[in-house]
N, C-alpha and C positions, 0 to 999 in steps of 0.2 A: 504494500500500500504506500502511496505517496500522498503527503498532506501539505497543503500550503495555507497560509492565513493572510488576512489583510484587514486593516482598520477602515478601509474605504468602501469596498464592494466585493461581491462575488467575482466580478470582472478583474478586479485588482488581484484577488487571490489566484485566479487562473493565470494571469500574466506572471506572477511570482513563481508559480509552479513551472510554467513553461521555460522560464529563464534559469531557474536554479535546480530543477530536478528533471532532466531530460531523459533519464534512463532508469532501469531497475537494478543496476549493478551496486549492491549494497557495499561491497568492499571498496569500491571506488569512492563512494561518499565518505566512508569511514577514513580512508587514507587521506582524502582531501581535508577532512576536519582535523586530523592529526597534524597535517602540514601547516594549516592555518594557525592552529593553537601553538604549535612549536615556534612559529615565527613570532606570534604575538607575545608569548611568554619569554622569548629571548630578548625582549627589550631590556630586561635586567638579568645579568648572569652572575650567579653567586657560586662561590667555591667553598666546599666543606666536605670533609670525609664522613660527616654524621648524616646518614641517610634520612633519618626522621626529620631533622631540621630542614634538609633540602625539600622533603615532601611538604612540610608545614609551610615553608616560604612560598613554594609555587602553588600550593592550594590557596594560600592567601592572595597571591597575585591573580590567580584565576578568578577568585571571588570578586576582586576589584573590577573585573572586566565583563561581568554579567550585566550590570546596569550602570548608567542608563543604556537603553537598548533602542535600536533603530525602529522607527514607527512608520516609515513611508514604504511605498511600493517601489518596484524596480523602475517604474516610469517617472518617479519623483512625486507622485500624488500622495497626499497625506490628509488625515482628518485634523482640522484645526480646533481651537478652543471654542469657536463659534459653531462647531459641529458641521461646518461646511467643508467641502473637499477643495484643497488648495494644491498648487503646483510649487514644489520647492525650487527656488532659484539660487543656484550656486552654494547650496549647503545641504547637508543630510539631516533630516528631522529626527529627533530622539524623543523618548518618553521615559517615565519612571524616574522622577527627580525627587528623591527623598532628602531634600535639601537641609532640613534641620539636623540630619545626621551627617551628610556627606560633605558639607561645606568645610568641615573641620580638618579632614585629612585626605579624603578621596580626591576632591577636586584640586587641592594643592599638588598631590601626586601626579594628577593628569597634566598639570602645567609643565611637568618635566618630561613625561614619556608619551603624552597624548595631546600635543599642542593643536594639531588640526582638529581633532575631535572636540577639544575644549572650545574652539571657535564655533563648531557646529552646535554645541550645547547652547552657547550664548546667542547664536542666531535663532535657535529654537525658542529661547526665552523671549527674544524680541518679537518674533512672529506671534507667540502666544499673547504677548502684551497687545499687539495690534489687533488680534482676533478676539481677545477676551477682556481687555481693559486693565489687566494687572499682570505683572511679572509672576511667574509660578511660585507658589509657596510649597506645595507638595502635589505635583501633577502626576496623573496616572491615566494613560490612554485618552488623552485629549480632554480630561476632566480635572478641575481643581478640587481636590479632596478637602482643602482647608484643614488638613491634619497638622498637628504640632503647632509651633509658634514661630514668630519672626518672619522676615522677608529676605531669606538668605541667598536668593538669586543675586542680591546686591553684593554679597560677599564674593561669589564666584566671578561676577563681572569686574568688581574692583580689583580683585587679585590678578586677573588677567590683564587689566588695564595697567596696574603698577608694574607688571612684568613685560610691558611694552608689546603686548600681543594684539591690542585693538588697533586696527588700521582702517576701518571703514565704518560708516554710519555711527560715528561717535555721538553726534547730536541726538539722533533717535534713541540711542541707548541711554543717554543722560536724561532725556525727557521721560523715558520709561521708569528710570530709577526714582526721579523726583515725584512723579505721579503715584507710583506704588507706595512711596514713603508717606503719602498723604491720603492713603486709603481711608474710607469713612466708616470702617467697622473694626472689630477685634481690638478695640481700645486705642487704635492709632490716634484719633482726634484728642482724647484725653491726654495721652502721652505727649503729643506734639504741643499741647497747650501748657502742660505743667512740667514737662520733662521727667515725669514718673507716673506710675499708676498706683492708685489705692485699690484695696480689694473691692470697694463699691464700684469701681470703674470697670473691672474686668477680672475674671478668675485667673489664677496663676500669675498674679500681678507682679510678683518679685521677678520671676523668670522672664516675663515679657518686658519689664522695665530694662533688665540687663541686656537682653538680646536685641531689643529695639535700639538701645543706646549704641551697641556695636554696629548694627546695620546702618544706622544714621552716620556713624563714623565712616563706614565704607562709602556712603554717598558723598560725604565731605571730601574724601580723597579724589573722587572723580571730579567734583566741583572745582577743586584746586587745579586739576589737569585742564579743566575747561576755562580756567582763569575767571571763574565766577565767584568773586570775593564775598558778595552778600550771601549767596547760598552756602558757601564754605563756612562762614561765621555762624549761620543759622544751624547747619547740621552739626557743627562742632559743639554748639551749646547742647543740642539734644544728646550728643555722644557722651556728655558729662552727666546725664541724668541719673546714672547709677549712684552718684553721690547722695541723692535725695533719699535713698532707702538704706544707706549704711548707718547703722547705729554704733557710734563710736564707743558707747559704754559696753556693749556686748561684743563688738568686733565682728558682727554679722550683718548681712543684708536681710532686713526683716520687713514683713508686711505692715502697711499702715492702714488704719481705719479711722474715719472721722477726724482726720488731722493729727493722729497720734499713732505711736507704735501699738500694734495689737498686743493685748495682754497675754501673759503665760506663754511666752515664746520658748520653744524647745528646738534646737537646731537638728535634733535627730528625728523629729516628727515629720512624717510624710503626709502632706495635706494639700488643699486646693490652692495654696499660694505659690507653689513651685510646680514645674513641669517634670513629672516622672522623677522626682528628686526631693531632697529636703534642704534645710538651710546650709548644711555642710557642703552638699554637692553642688550648690550654686554659689558658694561664697568666694570663689576665685575667678568668676567669669567676667573679667575686665581685660580681655586680651589686647585691646587697642590702647590702653592707658595704664600699663602696669606701674609706671613711675608714679602716676597720680594715685593709684590704688595703694601702693606701698606707703605713700605719704600719709594718706588718711588712716592707714593701718597703724601708723606710728613709727615707721622706719623699717629698715632692712631686718634688724634683729627681731622685731615684733612679727614681721611677715614670716621669717624662718620659723619662729616658735609656733605660729598658727598653722603652718604647713606640717610641722612635726606633729602637732596635735591631730590634724586631719588624718595622717597616716598611722597614728599610734593609739588613738582613742578606741573604745570598744566599738564593735560592729553592730550593736543593737540598734534596731529601728523601732520607732513608735508611730502611732497614727494608723492611717489606712494601709491596706495591703497594696503593694505596687510590685508586680512580678518583674518589672524591668530592672529593678535595682539589684544587681548581682555583681559577682567578682569583687567583693569588698576587701580592701586593705584599710583597716580602721573604718572611716566613713567615706573614703575614696571608693567609687563604684566604677570599676573598669568595664563592667558589662553594660553600661549605658553612657551615652555620648557626653553629657555635660562635664564629666570628669576628665576627659581624654587629654587635655593639655596640662593638667595640674602637676604631674611628675616632673615636668620640665621647668617649673617655676623656681626651683632651687637655683637654677643657673642665673636667675635675675637677682638673687640675693647673695651671690658669691659662694654658694655651696654646691658646685657641680657634682661632687662625688655622691651627694644624696640623690640627685637625679639619676646618676649612673646605677646606684644600688637598686632603686625602685624599678626603673625600666628593665634592668636585668632580671629582676624577679618576675615582672609581668610577662616578658618575652618567653621565659623558660617555664613558667608555671601555669599561665593562663591560655596558652595556645598549644594544642596537641593535635597530632595526626590521628584522631579518633572520631567516632560519630558524635561525641559530645565535646569536641575539641575546642569550642569557643565558649568563653565564660559568660557570654550574653548574646543578645540579638545582633545578628550580622548587620542588619539595617542597610541593605543594598551596598555593601562593601566597606562601610566605615570602619568596622572592627578590624577587618583585614588590612585596610589601608594604613591604620595606625601601626600594625605589625610590620608592614613592608617598609614604611619610612623609618620607624624606630630601629628595626633590625639593621638598616643601612647606616645608622648612627646619627640621624638628624630628624628634626620635626619643625614644622612651621606653626608656631604658637598663635600667630595672628594673621590669618589670611587677609590680604589687602596690604600688609606690610611685608615686602618680599625678602624676609630674613628667616633663615633656619638656625635653630639652636641645636647643639650637639649632645650626644650621649655615646655610650660604648657600642660599637657595631657588634653584631652577633656572628659575623663570618670573617674569615681570614682575608678574603678579597672579594670585591663586588665591582661589576662593570655595568654602568647604565648607558645603553645605546640610544643616543638622541636622534631625533628626526632629521637633524642637519648633518648626520653622518659623523658627528663628533661623539666623544664619550666622556663620562665622568668615572674615573677610576678611584675606587676607595680601597685603601690598603691599611693593614694593621701591623705595625712593627711590634715584635715580641708577642704575637698572637698565641694564645693558648686557650682552649675551650674553658669557659668559666671565669676568665679574667673580667673584672668589672670596671676597672679604673683607668681613666685617660690621664697620662702624665703630660703629654704635649700633643696639641692638635695643630697641624700645618696645612696650608692651602698652597698648592703649587710650590712646595718647598719653603714657604715662608710661615713662620710661627704665628698663630692667632691666639691672642691672650683673652679675648672676650667670649670664647666658646660659641661663636656664631659665624655665619657667612651669608652673603647675599645671593639671591637668585642670579643676578648678573655675573657673579663669580663663576658660575657653573654652566650657564646656558650655551657658551661656546666651547665647552669641554673643560675639564679640570682634573687635578689629582688631589685627593684628600687623603692625608696620612694621619692615622691615630697611633701614637706611641703608648702602649699599654703598660701598666705595672700592677703587681698583685695586691698592693696595700693602698688604702686611701691616703691622700696627702694630708700633711699637717694643716690644720685650720688656723688662719690668722685673721685678725680684725681687718687687715689691709685688703682682704678679699672683697670688702664692701666698697672699695674705691670705684666711683662711677666709670672710670676709664677701663676697668677690667670686666664690666658687666654688659650683657645685651640690654636693650631698652625698647619699650614702646611707650610713647608719651604724646600728650596733646600739648602743642606749643601755643595755641591761641589762648585768649583770656579765660581765666577760671570763672565758672559760674558762681553765683551766690546761692548757697544751699537753702532750700525752703525751710522756714521755721516749723515747729510742731508744738502741739498743746499737751496739757496733762489730762485731757478728758478721755479716759479710756472708753467710756460708753457714751451714749447720747444724752444721758440724764445727769443732772447735778442737783444736789440739795442746796438750798439757799445759803447754807453755812459753808459750802465748799467753794474755794477760790479757784480761779482760772489762771494758770501759768502758761507763758509762751517762751519757748526756748529757741535759740539760734546757734549756728555753728561758726559763722565767719566773725572773727574777733572785732573787726572794724565796722561791722554792720549795725545799723539802727533799725529796730522793728517798729512798725506802725500798724495799728489795727482799727477795725470798725466793729460795731455791734449790730448793725442793721442790714448786713449783707452787701453793703457797697464795697467797691474795690478800694483797698487802702492806698492812699497816696501819701506823700510826705507832709500833707496838711491834715492827715488823720491823727488819731490819738497816738502819742508816742508811748511805747511800752517801757515802764520802769520797774514795776513790781506786780505781783499777783493781785487780782481784783475779784470782786463778788458780782454775781448776777442775780437779780431778783426775778427776772422774767425770762421766758423762752427767747432765745436769740440765735442769730447766725453770726458767728464771730469769724472775721477774716483777718489774716495777718500777712505782712510782707516785709522782707528784710531788704534794706537799702544800703549800698556802699556809695562812695563818691562816683564810681564808674558805672555801676550796674545795679540791678535789683533781682530778687528771687521771683519764682512763680508764687502765686497766691495760695496760702494754706487756709483751709476752712474747717470749722467744727460747728456742728448743729447741736444746740443745747435745748432740749425739750424739758418741760416740767411735767412730771407724771400727773395724769388727769384724775387720779384717785388716790385714796389712802389704803387700798387693798393690800392684803398680805397673802402669800401663797406658800403652801407646803406641798412639796413633791414627794410622791411615793414610788418614784422611778428615777433612774439615773441617766441623764443625757450624755451623749458622747461629747467630750470636752471641746472637740473641734466645732461642734454645733450647739452653742450654749445660748445664743441670742444675747450675749453679754452678761447675763446673770439669771438666777431663778426668776426674777421679776420681769425678764425680757419679754414674756408672753402676756403681761398685763400692763404694759407701759404706754399703750395708746398708739404705738407705731407698728404698722403692719409690714410684714416681710413681702418682698417682691418676688417675681418669678426667678430672679437671680439669687437662688438660695445660697450660693457660694459667698455672698456678701456678708454673711454672718448674722443675719437677723432671725434665723429660725432655730428652734431647739430640735435636735434629732435624737430619736430613741430607736435602738436596734435590739432585736431579740426580746422585746418586752412590750407590754401594753403601757399606755400612758394613763396615769392616775394622779390627780391633784385635788386639794381642797383650797378654796379661796375664801378668805375671811373679809367680808365687806365692811367690817368695823361696826355696823349697827344693823338692826333688823329693818327690812324694807320690802316693798312689793316687788315681785319678780315677774316682769312682763315677758322677757325672752332671755334665752341663753344661747350663745353661739361660740363656736371655736373654729378656727381656720386651719386647714391642712393643705399640704402641697403634694402633688404627684409628679415624679419624674422617673418613670419606669426604667429607663435606660440606666439611671444611677441608683437603682435598688430602693427608691423612695416611693411608697405606695400609700394611697388613702387607707385609713383604718376601715375595717369591714363594717364597724358600727360604733356609734358614740352614745353614751348614756349620761343623763344629768340627774342629780339628786340634790335635795335641799334639806337644811337643818337649822334649828334654832340654837343648838348648843355645840355643834361641831362633832357630835358623837352619834346621835340618833338621826339617821337620814331617811327621807321618804322619796319615792320616785317622782321625777319631774317630767322627763321626756326622753324620747329615743329617736335617733336618726340612723337609718341604714344607708350604706354607700350604694350608689347606682352607677358609678363609673367603673368600667372594666379595667382589670389590671394590665391588659395588653394594649391599652390606649396609650400610645407613646407621646402624646402631646403633653408638654410641661404646663401644668395648670394648678390653680388654687381654688379650693371649694370651701365655703362655710357650711358647717353642720349646725343648722339653726332649729331650735325648738321654742315654740310659743305656747304659753298657757294663759288663756283668756280669763281664768278665775283669779289671776293675780295673787297667788299665795305669797305670804310674807316669810322671809328667812334672812339669816345673817351669813350662813355658810353654804357654799355651792361645791358639790363634788362632781368631778368630770372623769369618766372612764372611756378611753378610746382603745378599741381592740386592734392589735397589730395583725397585719396580713399573714405573717408567719413565714414559712419557707418559700423561697422563690420557685415557681413551677418549672417543669422540664423544658418548656419552650424559651425560658429566659436564659440569657448568656451566663448569669450567675446562679443557675439552677442549684437548689439544695442549700444555698446560703440564706441568711436571715434578712428580711426586709426591714426598712426603716419606717418609722412614723416621723413626719416633720410637722411641727405645730408652731404657729405664731399668731398671737392675739386671741385672747378670750374676751368676749364682750358680754356684759350683763346689763340689761336695761330693766 
């Protein structure tokens, strides 16, 4: 049987068949495939007597070359993002762009061994922009999946641009970058306005803030190439947005809610504020401004200490189950992408031997020639690309800045065959299997003291020599000298960091004072109490103040040269004096701020990740509300949320009871759920009970029955459902 496929038509499939499968000689096809793959895998030649390492390396290189994959027909027809058929002009169209994963190592590897294909990828991006209005985020078969986060096509384009690979349609590409950075969904508008995201703005707000900052830096690099200074300044401001979520007291990037740090932060907790990760695993994602990050971390020594803690703390995880977090060394998770650059950060603080120790461990322990030989999800070649680059002795920490930082090669000799018929020869002096430490690194016979080299150093061919030694070097404080370290840094003006408040929740007692905190020492903070934008004519902050009424407090920090984005906290006054006693335990990630968060007069929205709902798993909800005095009860309602995809289902029924003394209760009303569990629409429903006799009572008891185990048709079948409740109303 001969089979052909096409994304355009049956006609296209038949043309592909006739062009590529003209006979039934199986051995001929097999031998041709062997020849093609032999040529492809020969782009890198490694030498080692260890057969398993050889097999592991070439398995990894093979994995790197499966995706992206060609999506057009032999006649150049392809299906565009507009679902129309187009004719490719002077490029080969591709698909399967898992960019959140692959921008980190796979695409930088391709700029070395697949320059022509890299330009085909980028022309595919540009065509998809023209056909669909946005550069790809995670494209699959002419569809934007909107999977993962960021707009990392910007990284791939900027990296190629900085490596002088862009020679045509530069203006069109730049317009596509700028347009995509201003997309009107996924939290882009809030980020672009404030240079960071709060959890009310968007789920996974910390991860998105960090990755949007990096992507905007990528656009800034292209703006500079285009001599567009105003755009460059704008995007460089956005690139520093990471500073707004760095808590200098804890030393972590943390989520903000209602203008302040979210309470009860635990860096090991996996939750909705990070993407497939926790606070540890996103705490070093500032690849584009490591100098700035080291500075706010408190200097090189503090950065080294934090890295040591990352790799040496316990591997315990808290919070929700996240299958992607695997391959743990301390809290470093090599089985998932956000951690992949972290082992190389020791080079930036003058401790290269620590980079060499950790990468040696990962290369030898986390990659095996076995069915379970990868420590995590391959993610379209990213896991393997890390191995290929690192085993050759270098890695690009910041795609878009064409510099590679080094580590110990895994092989005695390596030859990279470039498309221009030149080669990069990697040699190890004193090689012995198992040696970890580099004594001297040289490029074309010249010693390099900063443990790095540029893409331009190798694009026309080069010789890299690693002189190895068996023991780690003596450490000296002089290793922190800037001249001996690699760098990434933002050279434009520093942003003024947004101030924050002490209002952890949305409610304050009249006796509680409001404090406003700033970071920039030379900044003056001004604030308003009526929701107006704070100018330098507003109230100047000197000390904490009291509020008697509900208010929208806005604050802004000003320096002589610039000002921060505006911070806002909404202060409500609780509309009642009710008290609540819970007979169930909510998940601490879903607390609505406190026990009283469900009787505070503020209803949760469809965005349950914003933290305004209480979530109960594996249990029924039960609570007693004390109204403070006996009164007529006209109606009782409680609001629930259903998001079946996220295991949150409406209760099967809700019962209400009333009492004079809080002990002896009588039945008030019953509400049965009428919404099916397999209704995947995210929705909120009040369970309302009305009693026309207006009985009098001081205490109200509410019981909501949990759905129980998720059914067989559900992706989480057999697991326990959640009840999400916010706002109990009694009239």
